N, C-alpha and C positions, 0 to 999 in steps of 0.2 A: 283052489277050485273056488272057495268062498267069494275070493275078492273079485276073479272072474265075473262070478254071478253078480254082482253086487254093481260092478261098473258096467253090466250087461245091463240091468234094469235100468241104470242112471240114465245111460245112454238111449234106451228107448223111450224112456219118458221126455228126455230135453228133445230128443227128434220128433216126438208126439206134439210137445209143444211149440216146436219151431213151424212144423205144417197149420197149426191151428193158426197161427200169427200171419203167416204166410198168406192163408185164406180168408184173413181178416175177422175172424172169430175172437176179436178183442174189443176192448172198448176205444174209441176215438178221443184221443189224445189230444188232439187240437185243440188251440185257441184262436178266438178272431176270423174262424172261419165261413166259407160260406157253403151251406148245404143244398145238395141239388136233390131231390127226391123224385126216384124213378129213373128208367133207363127208356129211352127212344132215339132213334137217327138226329133228333136236335141236340141232343148232349152235346156233340161236338163243336157245335156253333158255339152253342151256350159255354163252354168252358173255354175256349178260343177267345169270345166275348169278355168273359170276367177276367183271364189272365190278364188281355189289353187294358181293361179297366183298371185294375189293381197294380200297374207297375210301379205308380207311385207311391204305393205300401211297403216297399219291399219283398219280402218273402211274404207271400199269403198263400193258403192254402184253402182246396177248394175238396169238398167231399161228396161223393156219391153213394146215394143207400138206393139202392136198386134188389131185385131178386134174381142178381146173374152172380156169379161165381167173380171174387175178386179180382184174380188174375186175369179171367177175360177180359173185364172190363179195364182194366189199366193197359194190359194190350193194345186193345181196340183205341183207346183215348191216345194212346203214344203213335200209334200209326195214324190215325186221322188228323189230330191236333200238331199243328207244328211248335217246335221250341219257342217259347216267347218270353223265356228269361228264367229268374231263381224262382220259379213258382214248384210248391208241394201239392200233389194231386193223390187224393187217397179214395178208394173205392170201399166199400163195405156192403157185405151181404145183408137184406133185410133179415131180420131174425122171424123164423116162421113159428 
């Protein structure tokens, strides 16, 4: 009974930490990245142009910091911006 309770507590803590990371409540660990502040309809063309401009740099990173949910931002960018190669994009909700 004690072991089952301990496993349950550890599992719950692990699940909540994974959920926090998925929602973007962590530090941005990218180096040599481009930071986009704010969210508007122009973000999609900006990300597309930055991806094209950074093609010669290999794996480049674009980080978007806005007052939106990280998952929503990433889904919107994936839906609107065509795949332009080995780019990493990361969205981060602004800290309130």
